[in-house]
N, C-alpha and C positions, 0 to 999 in steps of 0.2 A: 111860767117857770123860767126864770132868766138865769143863765149860767154866769153872767157878769163879764164874760170874756169872749163873747161870740165873734168878735172881729178877728180873733186869732185862735182858731180851734186847735191847731197843731200844738200851740203852747199850752192850751187847756189840757189836752190829752197827755202831754209830757210833764205837766207841772209837778205831779207827785212822783215822777220817775227819777230814780238815781241808781246807777249801776252799783252793785255791791262792791266790786273792785274790778280792776283791769290788769291783766297779765301783760307785762311789757317785755319786748325782745328786740335785740339788735344783732343782725347777722352780717358779717363781712364776707361777701361771696365773689370769688375771682373766676372769670370765664376760663374754660367752659364749666357750667354748673347747671343742675336741674334738681329740684326737690319736689316731692309729692306729699300732700297732706290728705289724709282720709277724712278730714273735717273736724270741727270743734263744735261744742255746744254753746252757741251765742255768736253775735256779730264779731267779725274780725276786720280790723282796719290796717291797711299797709301803705307805706310810702317809701321812696328810695331817694338816695343821693348818689352821685357818681354816674356810672353807666346805667342806662335804662334796662328794664327787664320785661319779660313776657309772662302773662298769666293766662291759663286756660281752665275753664270750668266745664265739667261734663263733656258733652260732644260739641260744644261751641268752638269756633275758630279762636286761636290764641290772640290775645290783645296786648299790644305793647303799652307799657306804662312808663312815662317819662319822669325824670327827676322832679320831685315836689308835686306830682299829681297824687291824688288821694284815691286809693282803691278800697272798696268795702265789699265783703261777702256777708250780706245781712243775716243769712242763716248759718254762716260758718261752714258752708258746704265743701265737699272734696274738691281739690284744685291742684294744679301744678304751676310752679314758678320756675323760670329758667332764664339763662342768658341768651338763648336762642330757641326757636321752636324745634321740636323733633328730637331733642336730646333724651337719652335714657335717664330717668329720674330716680334718685335715691330717696327712700322714705324719710320724711322730716323727723319722725318719732325716734329714729336711731340716733341722730345727732342731738336732739333735745334730751333724750335719756342720758346721753354721755356727758352733757354739760349742765344738767339741772341739779339744783341743791335743795334737799327737803321736798315737801309736797309741791305739786304743780301750783304755781301762782304765789308761792311764798317769797320767791326771789326772781329778779329779772333773768332772762335767758340770753346769754351772749356766746357766740362761737364764730369761728372762721372756717371757710370751706371753699374748695374749688381748685382749678387747674393753674392758677398763677397769672392769668391774663387781666384785662380791665376789671376793676372792682366795682361792684354794686353794694352799697350799704343799705340793707333792708331793715326798716323799722316797723314794729308791729304793736298793736294794741288789741287784746282779746277781751271783750266785755263779758262779765258775769252778770246776767240779768237777775233781778229779784223775782219773787214769785208773781208779783203783779207787774210783770214786764210789759213789753210793747205788744204782745199778743198778735192780733191779726194785722197790725201795721207792718211788723217785720215779715209776716207771712205774705203780705201783699207785694213785697218788693221782688225784683228780679234777682237771680243768684249772684250777679256781679254788677256793681256800680262804680264807674270811674269818673271822678271830677278832674277836669283838665285845668291846670293853672293858667294856660294860655287863653282859656275861654271864661273862667270864673276868677276874677282878680283876688277875692278873699281866700281862695284855696291856697295860694302860695304862703300867705301869712300864717294860716292855720297849720299848714304842713311844717313850716319852720318852728312853730310853737311845739308841735308834736315831736319833731326831731330833738329839740332842746330838752323837752320833758323826758323822753326815753333815755337820752344820754345822762341826765341827772339821776334817774332812777337807778342806774347802774351803781352809783355810789351809795345807794340805799340810806340816804339821810333821813332823819325823822320826818314823817309826813309824806314819804314818797308814794305810798299806796293810795292815799286819799287824793293826792295830786293827779295820779294816773287815772283814777276813776273819774274825776271831774273833767279832765281833758277829754276822756273818751265820751262822756256825756255831751260836751260841747261839739265835738266832731260829729257825733251821731245826729244831733239836731241840725247841724249845718248841712249834712249830706241829705237828710230827709227833706229839708226845705228846698234845696236845689233840685232834688229829684221831683218834688211835687210840682214845681213850676217848669220842669222840662217838658218836651213834647211826649205825651204818653205813647204814641205810636213808635217812638224810637227805642223803647225799652225792650230787651230781649224777651222772647216768649219762653215760658217754662211749662211744667206739667199742667198747671191750671189754665183755664181759658183766660184770654186777655182781659175780659171784663172783670173776672174775679180777681186776677192777679193785681190789677191796678185800681180796683174798685174803691178800696179804703182811701187811697190818696185822692182819687177823683171826688169822692164824697166830701173830703175835707175842704175842697175848693168851692163848695156851695154852702153859703151861710146857714141856710135852714137845715140841710142834711147834716152839716158839721155839728150843729147844735145838738141834734138827736144822737149822733155818734158820741159826742163828748159826754152826754148824760149817761149813756149806756156804759161807757168806760168808767165814769166816775162813780156810778152806783149800780154795779152789775146785779146785786141782790134785790133791787127794787122790782116790784111786780109790774114791769112795763107792758104796755099793750100798744098796738098800732094807734089806737085812739089817743092815748096819753102822750105818746111821742109826737104825733101830728099836732096836738094842741101845744106842746112845748116848742114846736118848730114854727108855730103861727101859720100852719097850712091846713087845708081840709084833709080829711083822712084819705080821700081818693088821690088828690094831687101829691100828698106826701108819699103814699105807697108807690105810685108810678115813678116819681122822681127818684126815690131811694133805689128802687130796683134798676132803673135806667143807669144811674151813676155808679152804684156800688156793685151791681151784678147779681145781687140776691135780695130777698125780701128783708124787711127790718127784723122780723122775728128769727129768720135764719141767721142773720148777722149776730143778733144778740145771743142766740143759742150757741153759735160757734165761738164767740168770745168767752162766754161762760165756761164752755168745755175746755178751751185753751187755758183759761185761768185755773180751772180745777186740775188739769193735768200738771201744771207747774207746781201746784200745792201738793199734789200726790207724790210727785218726784222728790220734793223736799222733805216729805214725811214729818212735818212739824205740827200738823193738825190731825185730829181724828176724822173719820169718814163723815160723821155727823156735822162737824165744824166746816169741813170742805163743802158739803152739800148746802149748808146754810149760807156760806159766804158767796155762793153763786145763785142764790134765790130759790133753793129747794127746801121745803120744810120736811119732806119725807126722804129718808135714805133710799127707800125702794125706788121712788120716782127718779131720784138722781142717778142711781145705779143703772136703771133701764136706759135713761137718756145718754149716760156716759158710754154704755156698752154699744148703743146704736152708733155713736160718734166714732169710737175707737176700735170696736170689735172685741174689747176686753172689759171685764168687770173692773171697777176701781181698785179692788184688792190685787187682782192679777196685774193690772197696769203698774201699780206701785211696786210690786215685787220685781217686775221685769225692768223697770226704768229707774227705780229708786237708787240703786247702787251707782248708776252712771251719773 
């Protein structure tokens, strides 16, 4: 079973992915300033011009971001940005609420804030992922990734393109929403590619064990394991087994199982089950399909079997999960 694109598994996994849209923002911030975000649903990409800024995530030490470096919060986690570490932060939501027009995402967000000192122009793209988004790839990433233009030459050109795009979206010319979404896609792929080939040991540790956190990307760097992962992502409802995945990877069952667990950190069936449940959770949040349709889309013929598996994974029944998270 040949995927036809085994030489570039990351492209294979991302081939059908396109963000539904991207919220653009431009903030003119004069020192001293500090803003705190409680987090967003989906990846958030930032860059700046003018004065550098600092970003801190959870309990990690603040990281300085230079002009035209690209910073991404893959899971859109809570974070603080500031002109210097240790400043008292004002909630982002207050300023966004005061300067937003219509529903969130309908229009670019632009505002000025700060104490009148050196200015940081902060540009942002917030990706809205489709139901069949990046799933476990995003979950595998550390909470913060920073690409330095001084180390990665292509970063500067992409940052300039993002800056230009955000500035143009402010005028809201026809097509601006599609342009923003496609630029967000390009930046996301670039960041994932650079992170894949960075030294894994340099990535910040998070709540998950290191092998689990980096497993998906490590697996993509092995041709045989990447083939199996691509097939699972491409056809999550297929009745895969260790034997059929091993055959598709041109490996014996024993070697395939051992290599997959070593690289990815979990067994093939655990990875498949986790991806299926991640996909199902996205569909339940969107509330566009019936429970039976959601179950079928991730490989379950029986609603009861799906409900039991989903409850083991989340601690909630599918109906309870949809009620709790659907509105968000």
